[in-house]
C-alpha positions as CSV (number, residue, x, y, z in Angstrom):
1,M,0.0,0.0,0.0
2,T,1.2,3.5,-0.8
3,W,0.8,5.9,2.1
4,R,-0.1,9.5,1.2
5,F,0.8,11.8,4.1
6,P,-1.6,14.6,5.0
7,P,-0.7,18.2,4.2
8,A,1.9,19.8,6.4
9,R,-0.7,21.9,8.0
10,S,-2.5,18.8,9.4
11,L,0.7,17.7,11.2
12,M,1.3,21.3,12.3
13,A,-2.2,21.4,13.8
14,A,-1.6,18.2,15.8
15,G,1.8,19.5,16.9
16,C,0.5,22.8,17.9
17,F,-2.3,21.2,19.9
18,L,0.2,19.0,21.8
19,A,2.5,22.0,22.3
20,L,-0.3,23.7,24.2
21,L,0.0,21.1,26.9
22,A,3.7,22.0,27.5
23,P,3.2,24.6,30.3
24,K,1.5,22.0,32.5
25,V,4.1,19.4,31.9
26,A,6.5,21.3,34.1
27,D,4.3,20.3,37.1
28,A,4.8,16.7,36.3
29,Q,8.6,17.1,36.2
30,V,9.1,14.7,33.3
31,A,12.6,14.2,32.0
32,R,11.8,14.3,28.3
33,I,8.9,15.0,26.0
34,E,8.8,13.7,22.4
35,V,6.2,14.0,19.7
36,H,5.8,10.9,17.6
37,P,3.8,10.8,14.4
38,F,2.6,7.3,13.4
39,R,0.5,5.9,10.6
40,S,-3.1,4.6,11.1
41,T,-6.2,4.2,9.0
42,T,-9.8,5.3,9.1
43,L,-12.4,2.4,8.9
44,T,-16.1,2.2,9.3
45,D,-17.2,-0.1,12.1
46,Q,-18.4,-2.6,9.6
47,E,-15.1,-2.5,7.7
48,F,-13.3,-3.1,11.0
49,L,-15.6,-6.0,12.0
50,T,-15.3,-7.7,8.6
51,G,-11.5,-7.7,8.8
52,Q,-10.7,-4.9,6.3
53,K,-7.3,-3.5,7.2
54,E,-6.9,-0.6,4.8
55,G,-9.1,2.4,4.8
56,K,-8.2,6.1,4.4
57,P,-4.6,6.5,5.6
58,V,-3.9,9.1,8.2
59,V,-0.9,10.2,10.2
60,I,-1.5,10.8,13.9
61,A,0.6,12.6,16.4
62,G,1.2,11.5,20.0
63,E,3.1,12.9,22.9
64,L,5.4,10.6,24.7
65,R,6.5,11.7,28.2
66,I,9.5,10.0,29.8
67,P,9.2,10.6,33.5
68,K,12.8,10.2,34.5
69,P,16.3,10.3,33.0
70,G,18.5,7.2,32.5
71,T,18.7,4.2,30.3
72,D,16.4,1.8,32.1
73,R,13.2,0.7,30.4
74,L,10.0,2.0,31.9
75,P,6.4,0.9,32.0
76,A,4.0,3.0,29.9
77,V,0.3,3.8,29.4
78,V,-1.3,4.6,26.1
79,L,-4.1,7.2,26.7
80,V,-7.2,7.3,24.5
81,H,-9.3,10.4,24.6
82,G,-13.1,10.6,24.5
83,S,-15.6,12.3,22.2
84,G,-14.4,15.8,23.2
85,G,-10.8,15.1,22.1
86,I,-7.8,15.5,24.4
87,S,-9.1,17.4,27.5
88,G,-7.5,18.6,30.7
89,Y,-8.5,15.5,32.7
90,V,-6.6,13.3,30.3
91,D,-3.5,15.4,30.8
92,D,-4.0,15.3,34.6
93,W,-4.0,11.5,34.4
94,A,-0.8,11.6,32.4
95,Q,0.8,13.7,35.0
96,F,-0.4,11.4,37.8
97,L,1.1,8.4,36.0
98,N,4.3,10.2,35.3
99,S,4.6,11.0,39.0
100,M,4.7,7.2,39.7
101,G,7.5,6.7,37.1
102,V,5.2,5.6,34.3
103,A,5.7,6.9,30.8
104,T,2.6,8.1,28.9
105,F,1.7,8.3,25.3
106,M,-1.3,10.6,24.6
107,F,-2.4,10.7,21.0
108,D,-4.9,12.8,19.1
109,S,-7.3,10.8,16.9
110,F,-9.4,13.8,15.9
111,T,-7.3,16.7,14.7
112,P,-5.6,14.9,11.8
113,R,-9.1,13.8,10.6
114,G,-10.5,17.3,10.8
115,I,-12.7,16.5,13.8
116,V,-13.1,18.7,16.9
117,S,-15.7,16.8,18.8
118,T,-18.1,13.9,18.1
119,T,-20.2,14.5,21.2
120,D,-23.2,15.8,19.3
121,D,-22.5,14.0,16.0
122,K,-21.1,10.5,16.4
123,D,-21.5,9.7,12.7
124,Q,-18.2,11.5,12.1
125,L,-16.0,8.6,13.1
126,G,-16.6,4.9,13.8
127,W,-15.8,4.0,17.4
128,L,-13.7,1.1,16.4
129,T,-11.3,3.3,14.5
130,L,-10.0,4.4,17.9
131,T,-9.1,0.8,18.6
132,V,-7.1,0.7,15.4
133,D,-5.3,3.9,16.5
134,A,-4.6,2.4,19.9
135,Y,-3.0,-0.7,18.4
136,R,-0.8,1.4,16.1
137,A,0.1,3.6,19.1
138,L,1.1,0.5,21.0
139,E,3.4,-0.5,18.1
140,E,5.0,2.9,18.1
141,V,5.6,3.1,21.8
142,A,6.9,-0.5,22.0
143,K,9.8,0.5,19.6
144,H,11.2,3.1,22.0
145,P,14.5,2.3,23.7
146,R,13.2,3.6,27.1
147,I,10.0,1.6,27.1
148,D,9.5,-1.9,28.3
149,R,7.3,-3.4,25.6
150,A,6.0,-6.1,28.1
151,R,4.6,-3.4,30.4
152,I,2.4,-1.1,28.3
153,A,-1.2,-0.6,29.3
154,I,-4.1,1.1,27.6
155,M,-6.3,3.6,29.4
156,G,-9.3,5.3,27.8
157,F,-12.2,7.6,28.6
158,S,-15.8,7.3,27.4
159,I,-15.6,6.3,23.7
160,G,-11.8,6.0,24.4
161,G,-12.8,3.7,27.2
162,H,-14.7,1.6,24.6
163,A,-11.5,1.4,22.6
164,A,-9.5,0.4,25.7
165,L,-12.1,-2.2,26.8
166,Y,-12.6,-3.9,23.5
167,A,-9.0,-3.8,22.5
168,S,-8.8,-6.8,24.8
169,L,-10.8,-9.0,22.4
170,K,-8.6,-11.7,20.9
171,R,-10.4,-11.5,17.6
172,F,-9.8,-7.8,17.3
173,R,-6.1,-8.1,18.2
174,Q,-5.7,-11.0,15.7
175,I,-7.1,-9.0,12.8
176,H,-6.0,-5.4,13.6
177,G,-3.3,-5.7,16.3
178,S,0.3,-6.8,16.3
179,P,1.4,-10.4,16.8
180,D,4.6,-9.1,18.5
181,V,3.2,-6.9,21.3
182,T,0.1,-6.8,23.4
183,F,-1.3,-4.5,26.2
184,A,-0.4,-5.5,29.8
185,A,-3.7,-4.1,31.1
186,Y,-6.9,-2.7,29.8
187,I,-8.3,0.3,31.8
188,A,-11.7,1.8,30.8
189,F,-13.2,4.9,32.4
190,Y,-17.1,5.1,32.0
191,P,-17.1,3.3,28.6
192,P,-20.3,2.6,26.7
193,C,-21.0,-1.2,26.8
194,E,-24.3,-1.5,25.0
195,R,-22.7,-3.2,22.0
196,R,-22.4,-7.0,21.8
197,Y,-19.7,-8.0,19.3
198,L,-19.2,-11.6,18.1
199,K,-16.8,-13.5,20.4
200,D,-16.6,-10.5,22.8
201,I,-16.1,-12.7,25.8
202,D,-12.9,-14.3,24.3
203,V,-10.5,-11.7,25.7
204,S,-6.9,-11.3,26.9
205,D,-5.9,-12.9,30.1
206,R,-4.4,-9.6,31.2
207,P,-6.3,-7.4,33.8
208,I,-9.4,-5.6,32.5
209,R,-10.6,-2.8,34.9
210,I,-13.6,-0.6,34.4
211,F,-14.4,2.5,36.5
212,H,-17.8,4.0,36.2
213,G,-20.2,6.5,37.9
214,A,-23.3,4.9,39.3
215,A,-25.3,8.1,38.6
216,D,-24.0,8.4,35.0
217,D,-27.1,9.4,32.9
218,F,-25.2,9.9,29.6
219,V,-23.4,6.5,29.5
220,P,-25.2,4.4,32.1
221,V,-23.3,1.7,33.9
222,A,-26.0,-1.0,33.6
223,A,-24.8,-2.3,30.3
224,C,-21.2,-2.6,31.7
225,R,-22.5,-4.6,34.6
226,A,-24.1,-7.1,32.2
227,H,-20.9,-7.3,30.1
228,V,-18.7,-7.8,33.1
229,E,-20.9,-10.6,34.4
230,R,-20.5,-12.4,31.0
231,L,-16.7,-11.9,31.1
232,R,-16.5,-13.2,34.6
233,K,-18.4,-16.4,33.7
234,A,-15.9,-16.8,30.9
235,G,-13.0,-16.6,33.3
236,A,-11.7,-13.2,32.5
237,D,-9.6,-11.1,34.9
238,V,-12.2,-8.3,35.1
239,E,-13.4,-5.9,37.7
240,L,-16.0,-3.1,37.6
241,T,-15.7,-0.4,40.2
242,E,-18.8,1.9,40.6
243,Y,-18.8,5.2,42.4
244,A,-22.1,6.2,44.1
245,G,-23.4,9.7,43.0
246,A,-20.8,10.0,40.3
247,Y,-21.7,11.3,36.8
248,H,-19.9,11.1,33.4
249,L,-16.4,12.6,33.5
250,F,-16.3,12.3,37.3
251,D,-12.5,12.7,37.1
252,S,-12.6,16.1,35.3
253,A,-11.7,18.7,37.9
254,A,-12.7,21.5,35.5
255,L,-16.4,20.4,36.0
256,K,-16.8,21.3,39.6
257,T,-20.0,22.9,38.5
258,P,-22.1,20.2,36.8
259,A,-22.9,20.8,33.1
260,K,-25.5,19.5,30.7
261,L,-24.9,18.2,27.2
262,P,-28.2,19.1,25.7
263,Q,-27.3,17.8,22.2
264,G,-25.0,15.0,23.2
265,Q,-25.9,11.8,21.4
266,T,-26.4,8.8,23.6
267,A,-27.3,5.2,22.9
268,R,-28.2,4.6,26.6
269,H,-31.5,2.9,25.8
270,C,-30.2,1.1,22.7
271,R,-29.3,-2.6,22.5
272,I,-26.9,-3.1,19.7
273,E,-25.3,-6.3,18.3
274,E,-23.0,-7.4,15.6
275,A,-24.6,-9.3,12.7
276,P,-22.7,-12.1,10.9
277,D,-22.0,-9.7,8.0
278,G,-20.3,-7.2,10.3
279,R,-23.2,-4.7,10.5
280,L,-24.2,-3.3,13.8
281,V,-28.0,-3.8,14.2
282,N,-30.6,-2.7,16.7
283,S,-31.2,-5.9,18.7
284,D,-34.9,-5.2,19.0
285,T,-35.7,-4.3,15.4
286,K,-32.8,-6.2,13.7
287,Q,-32.4,-3.1,11.5
288,T,-29.0,-1.6,10.8
289,F,-28.0,0.7,13.7
290,T,-27.1,4.3,12.8
291,W,-27.0,7.4,15.0
292,K,-30.4,8.3,13.5
293,D,-32.0,5.2,15.0
294,P,-35.2,5.9,17.0
295,C,-33.5,4.5,20.2
296,V,-30.8,7.2,20.1
297,E,-31.4,10.1,22.5
298,R,-29.8,13.4,23.3
299,G,-28.8,14.9,26.6
300,G,-26.8,14.0,29.7
301,T,-24.9,15.3,32.7
302,I,-21.1,15.8,33.1
303,A,-19.8,16.6,36.6
304,Y,-16.7,16.3,38.7
305,N,-16.8,14.1,41.9
306,A,-13.8,14.7,44.1
307,E,-14.4,11.5,46.2
308,A,-14.8,9.3,43.2
309,H,-11.7,10.8,41.6
310,S,-9.6,10.3,44.7
311,E,-10.7,6.7,45.0
312,A,-10.0,6.1,41.3
313,K,-6.5,7.4,41.7
314,K,-5.9,5.0,44.6
315,A,-7.2,2.1,42.5
316,M,-5.0,3.2,39.6
317,K,-1.9,3.3,41.9
318,D,-2.6,-0.2,43.1
319,L,-3.1,-1.4,39.5
320,V,0.1,0.2,38.3
321,D,2.0,-1.4,41.2
322,T,0.7,-4.8,40.5
323,A,0.4,-4.9,36.7
324,L,3.1,-2.5,35.5
325,M,5.8,-2.0,38.1
326,K,6.8,-5.7,38.5
327,K,9.2,-6.8,35.8
C-alpha cells in the first residue's frame, strides 16, 4: 500500500495542539517529551468488523512523556481520549502516571481527521477506528528504547474507554493488532458497553478494569454490569468499580459545576449487536443501527466528583503497582 501523508498543516495542527500542553508538563517534572507521528487508517465499524485493514490513511501525532532520565526501560500507558478530544483531565491522568514513574503516550485521533468533537455528531467517526489507532500507538511506543514493551497498558475515557475495553478482544487483536506486542492491562473509564460483538467474551488474560459512575445518565453503567458478568463467567480477569453519586467525566476537575450536554448523542437505551456480516444492528428491530436510530437520544450530565476521583487514583496506583511495576 502506498501511504499519502496529509498536508503539512495537518501535522502542524496536531503538533500545535500538543504543544499547548507543555506549560502543564513542568508540574509533572518529566525528564523528556517527544512528539511521535505514526500511521493509522480510518475504517467504518463494519469494515473493522469484517477484517478490512486498509481504509483512508492518516498520520496521527502522539506525545510521549519519559518521567525520569537514565537508560532503564520504563512501563507506559497509552491514553485514548473521548468524544471531546484531548481534554485537561486526560493530561491530569498523564501527570499522575508520570509522578509514579510511568511513561505516557497521549495521541490525538481527531485533529488529523479534521474533527473537533463527536459528542453531538457521532456519525463523524466509527468508534472502532479508535481501537485501530490504539493498536498502532502500541506498536509505536513499543519501539522506543526507554519503554519496556511487556509493560504497556491502555487507558481510555468514554468512547476512548470503549476502545480500551474492546482492544482486549482476541479476535480484534488477531485482525488489527500486532502479533509481537500486546497490552499489559486494559483500563476503561465510563465506557459505553451497549454493543455486543461476536466472540466478545474471548478476551486477553491480562487485567481488565472498568471505572464508572453509578449516577451516569449519559453512558449508564448498567450495560457494563451485564458485560462484566458475562466476562467473569468466561473466566476473564475483570473488575468493575462503581462510584455512588458520580456522573460522566467524574474525574474532570474542570467540571466542579455540573454541566449538561443538551445535544450530546447517547445510545443509553439502545441494544446493539454485531450481525454475521459485520453490520451493527438494533437488537430489538434487527435493523442496521445508525445514529439516527429511534433508540438514540440526546442529553446528559457531566460533573466532577472529588471523592470518586480520589478513590479512582488510589485504585490506579494499586493497578500500576501490580500490573506494570513488577518486571
